[in-house]
N, CA, C and O atoms as a GROMACS GRO file, in nm:
protein
  364
    1MET      N    1   8.893   8.525   8.513
    1MET     CA    2   9.002   8.600   8.454
    1MET      C    3   9.131   8.522   8.470
    1MET      O    4   9.165   8.476   8.579
    2GLU      N    5   9.201   8.506   8.362
    2GLU     CA    6   9.331   8.436   8.365
    2GLU      C    7   9.440   8.530   8.315
    2GLU      O    8   9.519   8.495   8.227
    3HIS      N    9   9.444   8.649   8.370
    3HIS     CA   10   9.544   8.748   8.330
    3HIS      C   11   9.682   8.701   8.375
    3HIS      O   12   9.699   8.661   8.490
    4PRO      N   13   9.780   8.705   8.284
    4PRO     CA   14   9.915   8.658   8.320
    4PRO      C   15   9.979   8.740   8.432
    4PRO      O   16  10.062   8.689   8.506
    5ASP      N   17   9.941   8.866   8.445
    5ASP     CA   18   9.997   8.953   8.548
    5ASP      C   19   9.895   8.978   8.658
    5ASP      O   20   9.891   9.088   8.715
    6ARG      N   21   9.815   8.881   8.688
    6ARG     CA   22   9.709   8.895   8.787
    6ARG      C   23   9.762   8.945   8.922
    6ARG      O   24   9.702   9.033   8.983
    7THR      N   25   9.873   8.891   8.967
    7THR     CA   26   9.932   8.933   9.094
    7THR      C   27   9.972   9.080   9.089
    7THR      O   28   9.949   9.154   9.185
    8LYS      N   29  10.031   9.122   8.978
    8LYS     CA   30  10.070   9.262   8.964
    8LYS      C   31   9.947   9.353   8.970
    8LYS      O   32   9.948   9.457   9.036
    9LEU      N   33   9.840   9.312   8.901
    9LEU     CA   34   9.719   9.393   8.902
    9LEU      C   35   9.658   9.399   9.042
    9LEU      O   36   9.612   9.505   9.085
   10LEU      N   37   9.657   9.288   9.111
   10LEU     CA   38   9.605   9.287   9.248
   10LEU      C   39   9.688   9.376   9.338
   10LEU      O   40   9.634   9.448   9.422
   11ASN      N   41   9.820   9.373   9.322
   11ASN     CA   42   9.907   9.461   9.401
   11ASN      C   43   9.879   9.608   9.370
   11ASN      O   44   9.875   9.691   9.461
   12ARG      N   45   9.859   9.638   9.243
   12ARG     CA   46   9.827   9.776   9.205
   12ARG      C   47   9.696   9.820   9.268
   12ARG      O   48   9.686   9.931   9.320
   13LEU      N   49   9.596   9.733   9.263
   13LEU     CA   50   9.466   9.767   9.321
   13LEU      C   51   9.476   9.785   9.473
   13LEU      O   52   9.409   9.871   9.530
   14ASN      N   53   9.558   9.706   9.537
   14ASN     CA   54   9.579   9.723   9.681
   14ASN      C   55   9.644   9.857   9.712
   14ASN      O   56   9.609   9.923   9.810
   15ARG      N   57   9.740   9.898   9.628
   15ARG     CA   58   9.802  10.030   9.648
   15ARG      C   59   9.700  10.141   9.627
   15ARG      O   60   9.699  10.240   9.701
   16ILE      N   61   9.616  10.125   9.526
   16ILE     CA   62   9.513  10.225   9.498
   16ILE      C   63   9.416  10.234   9.616
   16ILE      O   64   9.374  10.342   9.656
   17GLU      N   65   9.382  10.119   9.670
   17GLU     CA   66   9.294  10.116   9.787
   17GLU      C   67   9.355  10.197   9.902
   17GLU      O   68   9.286  10.275   9.968
   18GLY      N   69   9.483  10.177   9.926
   18GLY     CA   70   9.553  10.253  10.029
   18GLY      C   71   9.556  10.402   9.997
   18GLY      O   72   9.543  10.486  10.086
   19GLN      N   73   9.572  10.432   9.870
   19GLN     CA   74   9.574  10.572   9.827
   19GLN      C   75   9.439  10.637   9.854
   19GLN      O   76   9.433  10.752   9.899
   20VAL      N   77   9.330  10.566   9.827
   20VAL     CA   78   9.196  10.619   9.852
   20VAL      C   79   9.172  10.639  10.001
   20VAL      O   80   9.111  10.738  10.042
   21ARG      N   81   9.221  10.546  10.083
   21ARG     CA   82   9.210  10.564  10.229
   21ARG      C   83   9.287  10.689  10.272
   21ARG      O   84   9.244  10.763  10.361
   22GLY      N   85   9.400  10.712  10.209
   22GLY     CA   86   9.478  10.832  10.238
   22GLY      C   87   9.402  10.958  10.201
   22GLY      O   88   9.410  11.059  10.272
   23ILE      N   89   9.331  10.955  10.091
   23ILE     CA   90   9.250  11.070  10.049
   23ILE      C   91   9.139  11.095  10.152
   23ILE      O   92   9.109  11.210  10.186
   24THR      N   93   9.080  10.988  10.200
   24THR     CA   94   8.976  11.001  10.304
   24THR      C   95   9.034  11.071  10.428
   24THR      O   96   8.972  11.162  10.483
   25ARG      N   97   9.154  11.029  10.469
   25ARG     CA   98   9.219  11.092  10.584
   25ARG      C   99   9.247  11.240  10.558
   25ARG      O  100   9.230  11.325  10.645
   26MET      N  101   9.290  11.269  10.434
   26MET     CA  102   9.317  11.408  10.399
   26MET      C  103   9.191  11.494  10.416
   26MET      O  104   9.197  11.605  10.469
   27LEU      N  105   9.079  11.441  10.372
   27LEU     CA  106   8.953  11.515  10.387
   27LEU      C  107   8.917  11.531  10.534
   27LEU      O  108   8.875  11.638  10.578
   28GLN      N  109   8.933  11.424  10.609
   28GLN     CA  110   8.901  11.429  10.753
   28GLN      C  111   8.988  11.531  10.825
   28GLN      O  112   8.942  11.597  10.918
   29GLU      N  113   9.112  11.544  10.782
   29GLU     CA  114   9.206  11.638  10.844
   29GLU      C  115   9.190  11.780  10.792
   29GLU      O  116   9.255  11.873  10.842
   30GLY      N  117   9.105  11.798  10.692
   30GLY     CA  118   9.082  11.932  10.637
   30GLY      C  119   9.198  11.982  10.553
   30GLY      O  120   9.226  12.102  10.552
   31ARG      N  121   9.265  11.892  10.483
   31ARG     CA  122   9.380  11.932  10.400
   31ARG      C  123   9.337  12.024  10.286
   31ARG      O  124   9.219  12.029  10.250
   32TYR      N  125   9.432  12.094  10.233
   32TYR     CA  126   9.410  12.190  10.125
   32TYR      C  127   9.347  12.121  10.004
   32TYR      O  128   9.389  12.013   9.964
   33CYS      N  129   9.246  12.186   9.947
   33CYS     CA  130   9.167  12.128   9.837
   33CYS      C  131   9.254  12.081   9.720
   33CYS      O  132   9.233  11.972   9.668
   34ILE      N  133   9.349  12.161   9.680
   34ILE     CA  134   9.433  12.126   9.565
   34ILE      C  135   9.513  11.999   9.594
   34ILE      O  136   9.532  11.916   9.505
   35ASP      N  137   9.558  11.983   9.716
   35ASP     CA  138   9.631  11.862   9.753
   35ASP      C  139   9.541  11.739   9.742
   35ASP      O  140   9.583  11.635   9.691
   36VAL      N  141   9.417  11.752   9.789
   36VAL     CA  142   9.322  11.640   9.780
   36VAL      C  143   9.289  11.612   9.634
   36VAL      O  144   9.287  11.496   9.593
   37LEU      N  145   9.263  11.716   9.557
   37LEU     CA  146   9.231  11.698   9.415
   37LEU      C  147   9.346  11.634   9.339
   37LEU      O  148   9.324  11.552   9.250
   38THR      N  149   9.468  11.670   9.374
   38THR     CA  150   9.585  11.609   9.311
   38THR      C  151   9.588  11.459   9.337
   38THR      O  152   9.616  11.380   9.247
   39GLN      N  153   9.560  11.421   9.462
   39GLN     CA  154   9.559  11.278   9.496
   39GLN      C  155   9.443  11.206   9.427
   39GLN      O  156   9.457  11.090   9.388
   40LEU      N  157   9.329  11.272   9.413
   40LEU     CA  158   9.217  11.212   9.342
   40LEU      C  159   9.253  11.185   9.196
   40LEU      O  160   9.221  11.080   9.141
   41GLN      N  161   9.320  11.281   9.134
   41GLN     CA  162   9.364  11.262   8.995
   41GLN      C  163   9.462  11.146   8.984
   41GLN      O  164   9.456  11.068   8.890
   42ALA      N  165   9.552  11.136   9.080
   42ALA     CA  166   9.650  11.028   9.078
   42ALA      C  167   9.582  10.892   9.094
   42ALA      O  168   9.619  10.796   9.026
   43ALA      N  169   9.482  10.884   9.182
   43ALA     CA  170   9.409  10.758   9.201
   43ALA      C  171   9.332  10.721   9.074
   43ALA      O  172   9.330  10.605   9.035
   44ARG      N  173   9.270  10.819   9.012
   44ARG     CA  174   9.196  10.792   8.888
   44ARG      C  175   9.292  10.745   8.778
   44ARG      O  176   9.259  10.652   8.704
   45ALA      N  177   9.408  10.806   8.768
   45ALA     CA  178   9.507  10.765   8.668
   45ALA      C  179   9.555  10.622   8.695
   45ALA      O  180   9.574  10.544   8.601
   46ALA      N  181   9.574  10.589   8.822
   46ALA     CA  182   9.618  10.453   8.857
   46ALA      C  183   9.511  10.351   8.819
   46ALA      O  184   9.543  10.244   8.768
   47LEU      N  185   9.385  10.382   8.844
   47LEU     CA  186   9.276  10.292   8.804
   47LEU      C  187   9.270  10.278   8.652
   47LEU      O  188   9.246  10.169   8.600
   48LEU      N  189   9.293  10.387   8.582
   48LEU     CA  190   9.293  10.382   8.436
   48LEU      C  191   9.404  10.291   8.384
   48LEU      O  192   9.384  10.220   8.286
   49ARG      N  193   9.519  10.292   8.450
   49ARG     CA  194   9.628  10.203   8.408
   49ARG      C  195   9.589  10.056   8.428
   49ARG      O  196   9.620   9.972   8.344
   50VAL      N  197   9.522  10.026   8.538
   50VAL     CA  198   9.475   9.888   8.561
   50VAL      C  199   9.372   9.851   8.455
   50VAL      O  200   9.377   9.741   8.398
   51GLU      N  201   9.280   9.942   8.427
   51GLU     CA  202   9.178   9.918   8.325
   51GLU      C  203   9.243   9.893   8.188
   51GLU      O  204   9.200   9.805   8.114
   52THR      N  205   9.344   9.971   8.156
   52THR     CA  206   9.413   9.957   8.028
   52THR      C  207   9.479   9.819   8.017
   52THR      O  208   9.471   9.754   7.913
   53GLU      N  209   9.543   9.775   8.124
   53GLU     CA  210   9.606   9.642   8.123
   53GLU      C  211   9.501   9.533   8.103
   53GLU      O  212   9.523   9.438   8.028
   54MET      N  213   9.388   9.547   8.171
   54MET     CA  214   9.281   9.448   8.157
   54MET      C  215   9.227   9.447   8.014
   54MET      O  216   9.200   9.340   7.959
   55LEU      N  217   9.211   9.564   7.955
   55LEU     CA  218   9.160   9.573   7.818
   55LEU      C  219   9.259   9.511   7.720
   55LEU      O  220   9.219   9.439   7.628
   56LYS      N  221   9.388   9.538   7.739
   56LYS     CA  222   9.490   9.476   7.653
   56LYS      C  223   9.482   9.323   7.661
   56LYS      O  224   9.492   9.254   7.560
   57ASP      N  225   9.465   9.273   7.782
   57ASP     CA  226   9.455   9.130   7.802
   57ASP      C  227   9.332   9.073   7.732
   57ASP      O  228   9.338   8.968   7.668
   58HIS      N  229   9.222   9.143   7.745
   58HIS     CA  230   9.098   9.097   7.682
   58HIS      C  231   9.116   9.091   7.530
   58HIS      O  232   9.073   8.996   7.465
   59LEU      N  233   9.178   9.193   7.475
   59LEU     CA  234   9.200   9.197   7.331
   59LEU      C  235   9.295   9.088   7.284
   59LEU      O  236   9.272   9.023   7.182
   60SER      N  237   9.402   9.067   7.359
   60SER     CA  238   9.503   8.972   7.314
   60SER      C  239   9.468   8.828   7.344
   60SER      O  240   9.527   8.737   7.284
   61HIS      N  241   9.375   8.803   7.433
   61HIS     CA  242   9.339   8.665   7.463
   61HIS      C  243   9.196   8.632   7.420
   61HIS      O  244   9.174   8.546   7.335
   62CYS      N  245   9.100   8.700   7.478
   62CYS     CA  246   8.960   8.666   7.454
   62CYS      C  247   8.917   8.696   7.310
   62CYS      O  248   8.862   8.610   7.242
   63ILE      N  249   8.943   8.817   7.265
   63ILE     CA  250   8.901   8.853   7.130
   63ILE      C  251   8.986   8.783   7.026
   63ILE      O  252   8.934   8.732   6.927
   64GLU      N  253   9.115   8.781   7.047
   64GLU     CA  254   9.203   8.709   6.953
   64GLU      C  255   9.166   8.561   6.947
   64GLU      O  256   9.165   8.502   6.839
   65GLY      N  257   9.134   8.503   7.061
   65GLY     CA  258   9.092   8.363   7.064
   65GLY      C  259   8.966   8.339   6.984
   65GLY      O  260   8.954   8.238   6.916
   66ALA      N  261   8.872   8.432   6.992
   66ALA     CA  262   8.748   8.419   6.915
   66ALA      C  263   8.777   8.430   6.766
   66ALA      O  264   8.716   8.358   6.686
   67ILE      N  265   8.867   8.518   6.729
   67ILE     CA  266   8.900   8.535   6.587
   67ILE      C  267   8.968   8.408   6.534
   67ILE      O  268   8.932   8.356   6.428
   68VAL      N  269   9.067   8.359   6.608
   68VAL     CA  270   9.142   8.241   6.566
   68VAL      C  271   9.053   8.118   6.560
   68VAL      O  272   9.073   8.030   6.475
   69SER      N  273   8.954   8.111   6.648
   69SER     CA  274   8.866   7.993   6.652
   69SER      C  275   8.781   7.980   6.525
   69SER      O  276   8.740   7.870   6.488
   70GLY      N  277   8.756   8.093   6.460
   70GLY     CA  278   8.671   8.090   6.342
   70GLY      C  279   8.522   8.082   6.374
   70GLY      O  280   8.439   8.081   6.283
   71ASP      N  281   8.489   8.078   6.501
   71ASP     CA  282   8.350   8.070   6.546
   71ASP      C  283   8.286   8.208   6.537
   71ASP      O  284   8.313   8.295   6.620
   72GLN      N  285   8.201   8.227   6.437
   72GLN     CA  286   8.142   8.360   6.414
   72GLN      C  287   8.052   8.404   6.528
   72GLN      O  288   8.048   8.522   6.561
   73ALA      N  289   7.981   8.311   6.589
   73ALA     CA  290   7.895   8.347   6.702
   73ALA      C  291   7.979   8.400   6.818
   73ALA      O  292   7.944   8.499   6.881
   74GLN      N  293   8.089   8.333   6.845
   74GLN     CA  294   8.178   8.377   6.953
   74GLN      C  295   8.242   8.512   6.918
   74GLN      O  296   8.258   8.598   7.004
   75GLN      N  297   8.277   8.530   6.791
   75GLN     CA  298   8.335   8.657   6.748
   75GLN      C  299   8.236   8.771   6.768
   75GLN      O  300   8.272   8.877   6.819
   76ARG      N  301   8.110   8.748   6.730
   76ARG     CA  302   8.006   8.850   6.747
   76ARG      C  303   7.984   8.880   6.896
   76ARG      O  304   7.967   8.995   6.936
   77GLU      N  305   7.984   8.775   6.976
   77GLU     CA  306   7.963   8.791   7.120
   77GLU      C  307   8.072   8.877   7.182
   77GLU      O  308   8.044   8.969   7.258
   78LYS      N  309   8.197   8.847   7.148
   78LYS     CA  310   8.310   8.923   7.204
   78LYS      C  311   8.309   9.067   7.154
   78LYS      O  312   8.338   9.160   7.230
   79ALA      N  313   8.275   9.087   7.028
   79ALA     CA  314   8.266   9.223   6.974
   79ALA      C  315   8.154   9.300   7.044
   79ALA      O  316   8.172   9.418   7.076
   80ALA      N  317   8.040   9.236   7.066
   80ALA     CA  318   7.928   9.302   7.133
   80ALA      C  319   7.965   9.340   7.276
   80ALA      O  320   7.929   9.448   7.323
   81GLU      N  321   8.036   9.251   7.346
   81GLU     CA  322   8.081   9.281   7.482
   81GLU      C  323   8.168   9.407   7.484
   81GLU      O  324   8.154   9.492   7.572
   82LEU      N  325   8.258   9.415   7.388
   82LEU     CA  326   8.350   9.529   7.382
   82LEU      C  327   8.274   9.658   7.352
   82LEU      O  328   8.302   9.762   7.412
   83VAL      N  329   8.179   9.651   7.260
   83VAL     CA  330   8.098   9.769   7.227
   83VAL      C  331   8.018   9.814   7.350
   83VAL      O  332   8.011   9.934   7.378
   84GLN      N  333   7.960   9.720   7.423
   84GLN     CA  334   7.885   9.754   7.544
   84GLN      C  335   7.976   9.821   7.647
   84GLN      O  336   7.936   9.917   7.713
   85LEU      N  337   8.096   9.769   7.662
   85LEU     CA  338   8.191   9.828   7.756
   85LEU      C  339   8.222   9.972   7.718
   85LEU      O  340   8.223  10.061   7.803
   86ILE      N  341   8.247   9.995   7.591
   86ILE     CA  342   8.279  10.130   7.544
   86ILE      C  343   8.158  10.222   7.563
   86ILE      O  344   8.175  10.337   7.603
   87GLU      N  345   8.039  10.172   7.536
   87GLU     CA  346   7.918  10.253   7.556
   87GLU      C  347   7.901  10.293   7.702
   87GLU      O  348   7.869  10.408   7.732
   88ARG      N  349   7.924  10.197   7.793
   88ARG     CA  350   7.910  10.227   7.937
   88ARG      C  351   8.013  10.331   7.979
   88ARG      O  352   7.984  10.419   8.061
   89GLY      N  353   8.132  10.322   7.924
   89GLY     CA  354   8.237  10.418   7.959
   89GLY      C  355   8.210  10.559   7.906
   89GLY      O  356   8.261  10.657   7.960
   90ALA      N  357   8.131  10.567   7.801
   90ALA     CA  358   8.100  10.696   7.741
   90ALA      C  359   7.989  10.770   7.814
   90ALA      O  360   7.966  10.888   7.789
   91ARG      N  361   7.922  10.703   7.905
   91ARG     CA  362   7.811  10.768   7.978
   91ARG      C  363   7.861  10.862   8.083
   91ARG      O  364   7.782  10.924   8.154
   0.00000   0.00000   0.00000
């Protein structure tokens, strides 16, 4: 991966990791269910933002590169990868 904002994404993932550890502590301490669920939703939203950034990068670099190259095999390969990703996410 050669994402231009790789450091930013790694920092975000580190924050999310800390957030998940915090959720674990909340459960261990017997915190109120709604408070834990709220934090779970926030962690999921944060992961979705990282996923969205990665997808944008894939589209603007990998797929665009395949299109510009004119290599039909590479274009089909990149399109198939994207379709597989979407299928896995729909399960």
